[in-house]
C-alpha atoms as one frame of an Amber mdcrd trajectory, in Angstrom:
protein
  30.997  -4.706  -0.963  27.636  -6.234  -1.625  28.841  -9.764  -0.740  29.320
  -8.603   2.895  25.873  -7.209   3.118  23.345  -9.399   4.954  20.509 -10.440
   2.604  17.793  -8.578   4.586  19.644  -5.389   4.680  18.855  -4.051   1.086
  15.168  -4.774   1.722  15.214  -3.095   5.144  17.088   0.004   3.738  14.569
   0.519   0.851  11.653   0.126   3.072  12.978   2.708   5.605  13.865   5.084
   2.714  10.356   4.734   1.418   9.134   5.432   4.977  11.192   8.716   5.254
  10.079   9.779   1.744   6.426   9.013   2.549   6.371  11.765   5.434   5.446
  14.595   3.121   2.737  12.734   1.305   1.125  11.527   4.638   1.302  15.002
   6.159  -0.441  16.394   3.096  -3.482  14.060   3.786  -3.937  15.627   7.241
  -3.069  19.309   6.488  -4.352  19.950   2.921  -8.129  19.325   3.780  -7.831
  21.936   6.672  -5.549  24.538   5.226  -6.384  24.356   1.454  -6.457  28.035
   1.162  -2.766  28.256   2.273  -1.879  26.109  -0.803  -3.582  28.550  -3.124
  -6.511  26.341  -3.873  -9.940  27.952  -4.616 -12.366  25.076  -4.079 -12.603
  21.923  -1.970 -12.888  19.603  -5.062  -9.329  20.505  -5.830  -8.258  18.896
  -2.546  -9.736  15.652  -3.783  -7.972  15.896  -7.103  -4.613  16.560  -5.465
  -4.973  13.723  -3.031  -5.931  11.167  -5.668  -4.013  12.111  -8.740  -0.795
  10.383  -7.563  -2.659   6.986  -7.625  -4.155   7.543 -11.063  -0.873   8.652
 -12.490   0.670   5.275 -11.224  -1.750   3.382 -13.401  -0.769   5.464 -16.545
   3.054   5.185 -15.968   3.242   1.545 -14.867   4.558   0.235 -18.155   7.130
   3.046 -18.265   8.407   2.227 -14.821   8.811  -1.502 -15.790  10.703  -0.346
 -18.975  12.905   1.987 -16.966  14.057  -0.826 -14.568  14.874  -2.987 -17.636
  17.250  -0.171 -18.642  18.869   0.798 -15.401  19.730  -0.971 -12.055  17.720
  -0.927  -8.870  20.023   1.569  -7.136  19.577   4.135  -9.836  15.757   3.675
  -9.664  15.578   4.138  -5.925  17.919   7.171  -6.144  15.635   8.818  -8.705
  12.623   7.986  -6.450  14.317   9.786  -3.423  15.022  12.764  -5.540  11.477
  13.028  -6.928  10.057  12.624  -3.462  12.330  15.290  -2.029  11.299  17.684
  -4.693   7.566  17.037  -4.347   7.764  17.365  -0.517   9.511  20.595  -0.650
   7.171  21.908  -3.344   4.106  21.446  -1.097   5.237  24.187   1.242   6.354
  26.836  -1.368   4.199  26.252  -4.624   0.804  27.732  -4.705  -2.192  26.873
  -6.937  -3.778  23.682  -8.300  -1.482  23.284 -11.408   1.909  23.595  -9.749
   0.767  21.217  -6.958  -0.712  18.809  -9.358   2.765  18.588 -11.010   4.287
  17.933  -7.591   1.721  15.275  -6.789   2.482  13.518 -10.242   6.128  13.528
  -9.316   5.265  11.704  -6.068   3.303   9.175  -8.131   6.396   8.459 -10.183
   8.491   8.207  -7.016   6.183   5.752  -5.320   6.008   3.530  -8.418   9.841
   3.393  -8.650   9.976   2.539  -4.788   7.482  -0.154  -4.993   8.693  -1.987
  -7.980  12.333  -1.613  -6.947  11.430  -3.004  -3.596   9.787  -6.244  -4.998
  12.665  -6.710  -7.423  15.074  -6.550  -4.363  12.858  -8.932  -2.372  13.068
 -11.436  -5.243  16.771 -10.991  -5.608  17.567 -11.488  -1.985  14.912 -13.972
  -0.776  14.135 -17.604  -1.286  10.996 -19.669  -0.946  11.744 -20.090   2.661
  12.192 -16.319   3.430  10.088 -14.467   0.801   7.002 -14.099   3.053   9.085
 -12.810   5.849  10.835 -10.247   3.597   7.479  -8.979   2.106   5.996  -8.524
   5.611   9.226  -6.732   6.643   9.070  -4.460   3.640   5.428  -3.660   4.026
   5.691  -3.182   7.720   8.674  -0.821   7.739   7.502   1.579   4.886   4.174
   1.732   6.824   5.850   3.629   9.527   6.168   6.553   7.216   2.380   6.543
   7.018   2.152   6.431  10.884   4.701   9.098  11.577   3.730  11.409   8.738
   0.072  11.446   9.794   0.741  11.552  13.516   3.289  14.288  13.606   2.683
  16.231  10.260  -0.445  17.917  11.482   1.062  18.630  14.875   4.142  20.081
  13.533   2.392  22.203  10.780   0.408  23.854  13.582   3.500  24.308  15.771
   6.234  25.568  13.273   4.169  26.159  10.107   3.684  24.194   6.919   6.696
  25.594   5.040   9.087  24.581   7.869   7.492  21.031   7.980   7.873  20.463
   4.326  11.480  21.777   4.411  12.405  19.507   7.339  10.804  16.479   5.787
  12.485  17.101   2.341  15.950  17.456   4.105  15.318  14.189   6.059  14.467
  12.519   2.669  17.687  13.972   1.110  19.740  12.493   4.078  18.612   9.046
   2.898  20.736   9.173  -0.349  23.984   7.977   1.214  22.203   4.892   2.606
  20.926   4.093  -0.838  24.342   4.485  -2.409  25.807   2.224   0.375  23.255
  -0.475   0.763  21.150  -0.835  -2.356  22.714  -3.276  -4.905  23.081  -2.469
  -8.519  20.869  -5.393  -9.509  19.131  -5.169 -12.802  16.366  -7.181 -14.308
  17.781  -9.572 -16.907  15.217 -10.245 -19.629  15.922 -11.537 -23.051  15.036
 -10.015 -26.418  11.639  -8.306 -27.125  10.491 -11.425 -29.030  11.202 -13.669
 -26.013   9.596 -11.131 -23.751   6.516 -11.026 -25.933   6.106 -14.796 -25.649
   6.573 -14.670 -22.022   3.840 -11.965 -21.664   1.481 -14.032 -23.766   2.226
 -17.165 -21.667   1.484 -15.314 -18.380  -2.272 -15.233 -19.169  -2.222 -19.008
 -19.577  -0.822 -19.454 -16.029  -3.888 -19.681 -13.719  -1.862 -18.922 -10.594
  -0.477 -15.716 -12.087  -3.912 -14.573 -13.255  -5.418 -15.309  -9.821  -2.638
 -13.456  -8.086  -3.352 -10.378 -10.309  -7.152 -10.599  -9.558  -6.247 -10.921
  -5.897  -4.130  -7.770  -6.004  -7.063  -5.810  -7.539  -9.666  -7.048  -5.066
  -7.571  -6.843  -1.920  -6.272  -3.308  -2.625  -9.907  -2.338  -3.708 -11.475
  -3.648  -0.432  -8.700  -2.410   1.956  -7.381   0.858   0.629 -10.611   1.694
  -1.301 -13.728   0.567   0.544 -12.558   0.119   4.130 -10.208   2.910   4.544
 -12.506   5.517   2.908 -15.697   4.384   4.654 -14.343   3.545   8.174 -15.307
   6.886   9.629 -18.852   6.504   8.295 -19.146   3.046   9.672 -17.964   4.194
  13.061 -20.411   7.029  12.972 -23.253   4.619  12.217 -22.389   2.270  15.105
 -21.276   4.683  17.732 -23.682   7.562  17.691 -22.208   9.545  20.559 -18.690
  10.440  21.325 -16.627   7.783  23.085 -14.899   8.652  26.257 -11.365   7.160
  26.491  -8.912   8.262  29.174 -10.924  11.495  29.770 -11.049  12.324  26.057
 -14.129  12.578  24.101 -13.475  10.933  20.742 -15.674  11.111  17.530 -15.735
   8.839  14.437 -12.923  10.680  12.814 -10.619  10.468  15.744 -11.469   6.763
  16.316 -10.917   5.884  12.746  -7.446   7.582  12.798  -6.593   5.641  16.113
  -7.705   2.343  14.648  -5.623   2.907  11.570  -2.615   4.055  13.581  -2.716
   0.963  15.862  -2.579  -1.363  12.793   0.236   0.613  11.150   2.067   0.314
  14.481   1.939  -3.388  14.852   2.593  -4.289  11.158   6.471  -3.814  11.342
   6.387  -6.594  14.068   3.501  -8.762  12.984   3.735  -8.790   9.220   7.285
 -10.215   9.021   6.370 -12.825  11.694   3.169 -13.888   9.872   5.225 -13.928
   6.556   7.884 -16.157   8.231   5.261 -18.533   9.463   3.829 -18.814   5.893
   7.289 -19.587   4.704   7.995 -22.350   7.201   4.895 -23.772   8.999   1.923
 -22.816   6.785   1.118 -22.938   3.087   0.796 -19.307   1.731  -2.358 -20.047
  -0.243  -4.042 -21.526   2.894  -3.174 -18.505   4.937  -4.576 -16.324   2.222
  -7.848 -18.323   2.015  -8.133 -18.137   5.899  -7.548 -14.408   5.735 -10.105
 -13.983   3.015 -12.781 -15.953   4.913 -12.047 -13.972   8.134 -12.308 -10.738
   6.304 -15.508 -11.694   4.501 -17.183 -12.641   7.815 -16.091  -9.182   9.286
 -17.665  -7.419   6.286 -20.921  -9.241   6.862 -20.864  -8.588  10.629 -19.565
  -4.971  10.929 -22.645  -3.176   9.629 -24.925  -5.058  12.153 -26.071  -3.520
  15.323 -24.418  -4.580  18.436 -22.502  -3.318  21.460 -19.646  -0.931  21.096
 -17.175  -3.424  22.666 -18.077  -6.052  20.124 -17.798  -3.693  17.271 -14.306
  -2.517  18.279 -13.467  -6.282  18.672 -14.466  -6.982  15.043 -12.708  -3.829
  13.816  -9.513  -5.282  15.233 -10.181  -8.711  13.886 -10.488  -7.205  10.375
  -7.327  -5.107  10.990  -5.544  -8.380  11.712  -6.996  -9.871   8.434  -5.649
  -6.869   6.502  -2.025  -7.554   7.693  -2.572 -11.205   6.562  -4.170 -10.417
   3.217  -1.560  -7.715   2.113   1.379  -9.878   3.179   0.143 -13.095   1.568
  -1.146 -11.316  -1.626   2.266  -9.530  -2.114   4.229 -12.713  -1.237   2.307
 -14.837  -3.722   2.908 -12.228  -6.461   6.706 -12.455  -5.765   6.401 -16.236
  -5.687   4.672 -16.469  -9.155   7.105 -13.863 -10.579  10.106 -15.966  -9.592
  11.634 -18.090 -12.496   9.358 -16.299 -15.120   9.421 -12.815 -16.534   9.878
 -11.132 -13.213   9.525  -7.542 -14.408   6.236  -8.331 -16.430   4.514 -10.094
 -13.687   5.552  -7.528 -10.910   4.587  -4.760 -13.275   1.163  -6.246 -13.942
   0.726  -6.876 -10.106   1.555  -3.321  -9.192  -0.756  -2.122 -11.975  -3.598
  -4.329 -10.677  -3.265  -3.259  -7.053  -3.039   0.392  -8.011  -6.335   0.123
 -10.125  -7.924  -1.462  -7.164  -6.785   1.247  -4.724  -7.490   4.120  -7.124
 -11.021   3.198  -8.002 -11.916   1.709  -4.685 -12.935   4.739  -2.835 -14.836
   6.193  -5.893 -16.927   2.995  -6.357 -17.492   2.579  -2.514 -19.050   6.075
  -2.239 -21.218   5.510  -5.484 -22.475   2.239  -3.936 -22.996   3.830  -0.645
 -25.041   6.696  -2.038 -27.378   4.291  -3.922 -27.415   1.277  -1.645 -26.277
   2.284   1.701 -23.252   1.227   3.802 -24.829  -2.048   4.818 -25.209  -3.340
   1.287 -21.842  -2.047   0.372 -20.258  -4.039   3.113 -22.282  -7.133   2.384
 -21.495  -6.952  -1.354 -17.791  -6.573  -0.485 -17.905  -9.539   1.854 -19.396
 -11.626  -0.956 -16.528 -10.561  -3.223 -14.046 -11.679  -0.765 -15.854 -14.975
  -0.301 -15.960 -15.662  -4.049 -12.218 -14.993  -4.219 -11.617 -17.383  -1.284
 -13.498 -20.216  -3.136 -11.476 -19.501  -6.297  -8.188 -20.017  -4.283  -9.587
 -23.199  -2.849 -10.445 -24.434  -6.235  -6.961 -23.530  -7.635  -5.287 -25.043
  -4.497  -7.217 -28.331  -4.966  -6.443 -28.264  -8.631  -2.706 -27.852  -7.987
  -2.667 -30.777  -5.458  -4.220 -33.126  -8.013  -1.470 -32.390 -10.679
């Protein structure tokens, strides 16, 4: 019975199911650029299309996913997400050619959108103002394990047992999560009134400065982290560390170091993100933590392109990685805060749309700017963008205190 289930459990289960279903997607990021001919592709540009189409499809279907969750309960949405993820993962090993794989990647885009919005709705349902930050951190940290494991073992297993075997194993593992969804995910459903009321709520959202600022924050943070930083980290490392770095007898280049840095952050997030979120619930004010993280990240963007020792460069990389954990946890937590007590589905739908737009266009804009202005100016402009956002939150925070 749902009454006997601890309030954290549905959030944990959805996050772990997401992690399991992520394995195939993350494996593809490692395997596809290397073995693209195995997948029946005829040109490298097709690799880029396949790896990015799932993000762009999420922008298009966002309104549909919100409508879907108004019609069905959360458990049904997560079940459908698992089924679509299993089909797409299995397809990677057996379908050949750009068009078939494009369909499989679009299915994964549907799956991810269902997972993410379903997860946020579950967090709102089972959390309070005193636990929301902790639950958001726990949710983000746990599903991130799928990225770590998929990238770490996907490539190794593909070389050892073959791509078809890996996709089959990962799809079976995904299917095995279905009983956990049926047992632990509640049948909660978004309760919204008539379409007229919903229209009025939707219009009133744009008059709420905190909601608008939260949506803006989602765009900028996901643009900066999953667009600019993630896509240019190898370039940044290559600029700062000209020669291979010798670590424990291994000679590591920019690509290897970028992977290691990302893996370390993904590894600490299941432990650090919930702790930071819990502190923001109890000891700190969430907006102040966000402002601190924005300032810290802004300083790092101004410093990272400068020339200094390798040790200092690695230190600032990890400082920025810490700010990433803070930024994502606080941004997502504030989005669930402002959605509470209002039109939850509309606010959360707009927030996921905002963050998806930021992530989808981030890499494209970053490389255009880097081509014309260089990586130094790219990072400085990005740092200025974060600084402006921090001042906007300071202004909003001060205004709220004077009310």
